[in-house]
Structures are given as structure tokens and as C-alpha cells.
N, C-alpha and C positions, 0 to 999 in steps of 0.2 A: 198555848203557852210553849209547846215544844218547838215550834218554828221560830219563836222569838229568842229562845235560848240558843238555837243553832245559828241564828243571825248574829248574836253577840259573839259567839265563838269564832265565826268567820271574820268578823270585824277585828277581833283581838289578834288573830293570826295575821291578817293583812297589816295591822299596825306594827306588830313585831317584825314583819318582813321589811317594811319600809324604814323602821327605826334602827334595827339591829343588823339584819342579814345583808341588805343592799349596800350600806356604807362599808361594811367589812369586806365585801367582795371587791368594791372599788379600791380600797386600800391595798388589798392583795394584788390586784392587777397593776396598780401603780408601782408597788415594790418590785414585782416581777419584771416590769418594763424597765425600771431603773437598773436592775441587776443585769439584764440582757444588753443594756446600752453602755455599760462601763467600758472604758478603753484605756490604753496606756497613756499616762500623763494626767489622768484624773486624780484630784485630791479627794480622799474618802475618809470616813470615820467608820470604825468597826462597831459591832454590837458591844464589844468590851471597852469602847471608849478610846481606842488607839487611832491617832490621826496619821496618815501617810499618803504617799503617792504611788499609784499603780505603775509597776515597771514591766509586768508581763501578765498576759491573760490566757488561762487555759480553760478547758471545758467546765470543770467543777471548782477550780480555785484560781486565785490570783497571787502574784508576788507584789508585796507592798514594801516600799522603802520607808522606814520609820526614823532612820538616822542616816547621816552621810554615807556610812559604809555598812549599813545593817539592813538586810531585807528579810522579811518573813513571808511564809506561805500562809494565806488565809483562805478559808472556804468562801466561795462566792456568796453563799447564803448568809454569811456573817457580816456582810457589808450593810451597815445601817443607813448610810446615805452618802451622797456626793456633796462635798463642801463647796461653797462659793469662794471666790477670791477674797471677799470681805472676811469670811470665817478664817481663812488661812492667815491673813494679816494679824488677827488677834492672837494667833498662836506663836508668832515670832517673839523671841525674847529680845529685850533691849540690848544695845551694844554697851560695852564697858564705858564709853564716853557719856552715855545717857544716865548712868547711875549717879546719884547725888554723892558729893564728897562728905566724908564723916567730919563732924565739927567737934572741936575740943572744948571742954567745959572750962578751961583756964584762961 
């Protein structure tokens, strides 16, 4: 009965490895690869939810333009992801001409 119990424990550890540990390591490697590959001009989103464009890259941090004349320094590890052009289009606000005209009730 002792060898059967040991077999179940080994199977349980193997299951946990393939279900929890291995996918987490893969996500960490993908995140690290993404952080190493960011470059000037990339549109990013930070862990705090701020969208911007990278203007300078240093070893541990990046400079991000979040408004026309506003840049902030962000830790490289705080970058949550690189946005696609489709994501950037959703962020743009409509022009004044696209806003509906107010209607009068009289």
C-alpha cells in the first residue's frame, strides 16, 4: 500500500507542474521577451492603465509620451503590454465635428 500512496503523490506533483508551474513560466518568459523588445515609437499600456508612446528607452526605465507635450518616466517592468494599431484607434477621441448637435425642445 505504501508504493501506491507514493505513486499517487508523484502523479499529483506531475499534475500540478503541468497545470500550474509550466504555464506560469511560459507567461513570465513571454512578458520578459516583450519588455526586452520594446523600442521607441511603440504604443504601450502600463500596469496602471496609462496609454502612451515610447520616446526613449533606458536600461531600467522608458520615457512615455502620454499627451502632446507631456512625457513621464516609467519603470520598464511596469509596462503591461504593447498595444496594436486597432487598440490605439479606439483611444482617439472624436473631433468636434463628429459630436451631435444639441436639439431644442421648443
